[in-house]
C-alpha positions as CSV (number, residue, x, y, z in Angstrom):
1,M,133.5,109.6,120.9
2,P,133.6,106.7,118.3
3,R,132.6,107.5,114.8
4,K,129.1,106.6,113.7
5,E,129.1,103.2,111.9
6,R,128.7,103.5,108.2
7,Y,126.5,101.2,106.1
8,A,128.9,99.6,103.7
9,E,127.1,96.6,102.1
10,P,127.6,96.1,98.4
11,G,125.3,98.4,96.5
12,H,124.8,101.9,95.1
13,Y,126.1,105.0,96.8
14,H,126.1,108.7,96.2
15,I,129.4,110.0,97.4
16,I,130.1,113.7,98.2
17,N,133.2,115.4,99.6
18,R,134.1,119.1,99.8
19,G,137.2,121.1,100.2
20,V,138.0,122.4,103.8
21,E,136.3,125.7,104.4
22,R,134.7,125.1,101.0
23,R,137.9,126.1,99.3
24,D,138.5,125.0,95.7
25,I,140.1,121.6,95.3
26,Y,140.6,121.8,91.5
27,L,142.6,124.8,90.3
28,E,143.8,123.8,86.9
29,P,142.6,121.3,84.2
30,D,145.4,118.9,85.2
31,D,143.8,118.7,88.6
32,Y,140.5,117.5,87.3
33,D,142.3,115.0,85.0
34,Y,144.4,113.6,87.9
35,F,141.3,113.1,90.0
36,L,139.6,111.3,87.1
37,D,142.7,109.1,86.6
38,L,142.4,108.1,90.2
39,L,138.7,107.4,89.8
40,L,139.5,105.2,86.8
41,K,142.1,103.3,88.8
42,L,139.4,102.9,91.5
43,T,137.1,101.1,89.2
44,K,139.7,98.6,88.3
45,D,141.4,98.1,91.7
46,Y,138.3,98.0,93.9
47,E,135.8,96.5,91.4
48,I,133.6,99.6,91.5
49,I,131.2,100.9,88.8
50,V,130.9,104.6,88.2
51,H,127.4,105.4,87.1
52,S,127.6,109.2,87.0
53,F,129.9,111.9,88.3
54,C,130.4,115.7,88.5
55,L,133.5,117.5,89.7
56,M,132.7,121.0,90.8
57,T,135.4,123.5,91.8
58,N,135.2,122.9,95.5
59,H,133.5,119.5,95.8
60,Y,132.6,116.3,93.9
61,H,129.7,114.0,93.4
62,I,130.0,110.4,92.4
63,L,127.3,107.8,92.0
64,I,129.0,104.4,92.3
65,E,128.2,100.8,92.8
66,T,130.3,98.5,95.0
67,K,130.6,94.8,94.6
68,Q,132.4,94.2,97.8
69,K,132.3,95.7,101.3
70,N,135.2,98.0,100.4
71,L,133.6,101.4,100.1
72,S,135.6,103.1,102.8
73,K,138.9,101.7,101.6
74,A,138.1,102.8,98.0
75,I,137.1,106.4,98.9
76,Q,140.0,106.7,101.3
77,F,142.3,105.8,98.5
78,L,140.8,108.4,96.2
79,N,140.8,111.2,98.8
80,D,144.2,110.5,100.2
81,K,146.0,110.2,96.9
82,Y,144.4,113.3,95.6
83,A,145.1,115.3,98.7
84,K,148.8,114.3,98.6
85,Y,149.0,115.3,94.9
86,F,147.3,118.7,95.5
87,N,149.4,119.6,98.6
88,K,152.6,118.7,96.9
89,K,151.7,120.6,93.7
90,Y,150.6,123.7,95.4
91,T,153.2,123.5,98.3
92,R,150.5,123.5,101.0
93,R,150.0,121.7,104.2
94,G,147.0,120.5,106.2
95,H,143.7,118.9,105.4
96,L,142.4,119.3,101.9
97,W,138.9,117.9,102.7
98,Q,136.4,119.3,105.2
99,G,136.1,116.0,106.9
100,R,134.7,112.5,106.3
101,Y,133.1,112.0,102.9
102,K,129.3,111.8,102.8
103,S,127.8,108.5,101.5
104,Y,124.1,108.0,100.8
105,S,122.8,104.6,100.1
106,L,120.5,104.0,97.2
107,F,118.1,101.1,97.3
108,D,115.8,101.4,94.3
109,D,115.5,102.8,90.8
110,A,113.7,105.9,92.1
111,H,116.8,106.7,94.2
112,F,119.1,106.0,91.3
113,W,117.5,108.2,88.6
114,I,116.8,111.2,90.9
115,V,120.4,111.2,92.2
116,A,121.8,110.8,88.6
117,K,119.8,113.8,87.5
118,Y,120.8,115.8,90.6
119,I,124.5,115.1,89.9
120,E,124.4,116.0,86.3
121,R,122.5,119.2,87.0
122,N,125.0,120.6,89.6
123,P,126.7,123.0,87.1
124,I,123.3,124.3,86.1
125,K,122.2,124.8,89.8
126,A,125.5,126.6,90.5
127,N,125.0,128.9,87.4
128,M,128.3,127.7,86.0
129,V,126.8,127.0,82.6
130,K,123.4,127.6,80.9
131,N,123.5,124.4,78.8
132,I,124.1,121.2,80.7
133,E,126.2,119.7,77.8
134,L,128.8,122.4,78.1
135,Y,130.3,121.4,81.5
136,K,133.3,119.3,80.8
137,Y,133.9,117.5,84.1
138,Q,130.8,115.3,84.4
139,S,129.5,112.1,83.0
140,F,127.0,113.5,80.5
141,F,129.8,115.4,78.7
142,Q,131.9,112.2,78.5
143,W,129.0,110.4,77.0
144,K,128.1,113.1,74.5
145,Y,131.6,113.6,73.2
146,K,133.1,110.2,73.9
147,H,135.7,112.2,75.7
148,N,138.9,111.2,77.5
149,Y,137.2,109.5,80.5
150,F,134.3,107.9,78.7
151,E,135.8,104.6,79.9
152,L,134.8,105.6,83.4
153,L,131.2,104.9,82.5
154,N,131.7,101.3,81.4
155,N,128.7,99.3,82.7
156,S,126.9,102.5,83.9
157,M,123.1,102.2,84.3
158,I,122.6,105.5,82.6
159,F,122.9,103.6,79.3
160,E,119.6,102.0,80.0
161,M,118.3,105.2,78.5
162,T,119.1,106.2,75.0
163,Y,121.3,109.3,74.7
164,N,118.3,111.5,73.7
165,E,116.2,110.1,76.5
166,Y,118.9,110.8,79.1
167,A,119.6,114.3,77.6
168,D,116.0,115.2,77.9
169,Y,115.7,113.8,81.4
170,I,118.6,115.7,82.9
171,S,117.8,118.9,80.9
172,S,114.4,119.1,82.5
173,E,113.9,121.0,85.7
174,M,114.5,119.2,89.0
175,D,111.7,118.8,91.5
176,S,113.0,120.8,94.4
177,D,111.7,118.3,96.9
178,A,112.9,115.2,95.1
179,I,116.4,115.0,96.4
180,D,115.2,115.7,100.0
181,I,112.7,112.9,99.7
182,V,115.3,110.5,98.5
183,Y,117.6,111.2,101.5
184,K,114.9,110.7,104.1
185,S,115.3,107.0,103.2
186,P,116.7,104.5,103.7
187,K,117.0,105.2,107.4
188,L,119.9,103.6,109.3
189,L,119.6,102.8,113.0
190,I,121.3,100.8,115.6
191,K,119.0,98.2,117.1
192,D,120.1,95.5,119.6
193,G,123.7,96.7,118.9
194,K,123.4,96.0,115.2
195,L,123.1,98.3,112.2
196,K,119.6,98.0,110.7
197,V,118.5,99.5,107.4
198,L,115.0,100.6,106.9
199,K,114.8,100.2,103.1
200,K,111.0,100.8,103.0
201,R,110.0,104.4,103.0
202,L,107.6,105.6,105.7
203,E,105.1,106.8,103.1
204,T,104.8,103.4,101.5
205,F,102.9,102.2,104.6
206,F,100.2,104.6,103.6
207,E,100.2,104.4,99.8
208,Q,96.5,104.0,99.2
209,D,95.3,106.6,101.7
210,T,96.4,107.7,105.1
211,D,92.9,106.9,106.5
212,I,92.5,103.4,105.0
213,N,93.7,100.8,107.6
214,R,95.2,103.7,109.4
215,D,95.8,102.1,112.8
216,S,97.2,98.8,111.4
217,N,99.5,100.6,109.1
218,I,100.8,102.9,111.9
219,I,101.5,99.7,113.9
220,K,103.3,98.1,111.0
221,A,105.4,101.2,110.4
222,F,106.3,101.4,114.1
223,E,107.2,97.7,114.3
224,Y,109.3,98.1,111.1
225,G,111.5,100.6,112.9
226,Y,110.0,104.1,112.5
227,T,109.6,106.2,115.6
228,K,106.2,107.3,116.9
229,A,107.4,110.9,116.4
230,E,108.3,110.3,112.8
231,I,104.9,108.7,112.1
232,A,103.0,111.5,113.9
233,D,104.8,114.1,111.9
234,F,104.2,112.3,108.6
235,L,100.5,111.9,109.3
236,N,100.2,115.3,110.9
237,M,98.7,113.7,114.0
238,S,99.5,114.3,117.6
239,H,102.2,112.2,119.2
240,T,99.8,111.2,122.0
241,I,97.4,109.6,119.5
242,I,100.1,107.7,117.8
243,S,101.3,106.4,121.1
244,K,97.8,105.2,122.1
245,I,97.5,103.4,118.7
246,V,100.9,101.7,119.1
247,L,100.3,100.8,122.8
248,N,96.7,99.6,122.3
249,P,96.7,97.9,118.9
250,N,93.2,96.4,119.4
251,T,91.5,99.7,120.3
252,Q,90.3,102.1,117.6
253,V,91.5,105.5,118.4
254,S,89.6,108.5,117.1
255,I,91.5,111.6,115.9
256,Y,88.5,113.8,116.3
């Protein structure tokens, strides 16, 4: 079966990859440094901006921005080079990574800042440190201490905040639903043989109130690309009613 097509237009992406069977991929400080050296090379050779990052023991998170349609080549370079280094150093064979890296497209500021916070707070979430500024292998540490890989953050959007603003922002608790909401959109689908991106979130069709212009907004959401089932689940309405509204746009359908 052919692999699902990736969205790869220039833009912002949250990249994640894990060790096979969730095994550790960084065993010594030199391993983290080698990976960050590769990441620095990535920014120069592939014209990529790193906005934030966090290297955990068995996986990594990177928030990057691409200027060309070269995301796959760039991440393949990063993963392949590091896997060869790791296998040679620790005299092992086989796959280092659990599979294809995960890439999530970001399309607005809400996406960006939620993901940046999520990435920075990973060591807190994993109970590795109690104070967010104490974890060495992440972007906030580099900023705070102007550490060895501060150069990685050249042109990062996180500097749109002052240091104190950013420190306060990432130190505050994370809304448990925020990251899930982010990754429900944008939605990618194949339509007429082409990859289509639904950049507009489903909930934005019903921003004022779910009852105001309900039927016309349901039709707009459906025509935009959301399925009748997705709309029904979002509005907590039956699939039958949504189908009637979509199929009979000039008829007012009562939900009572």
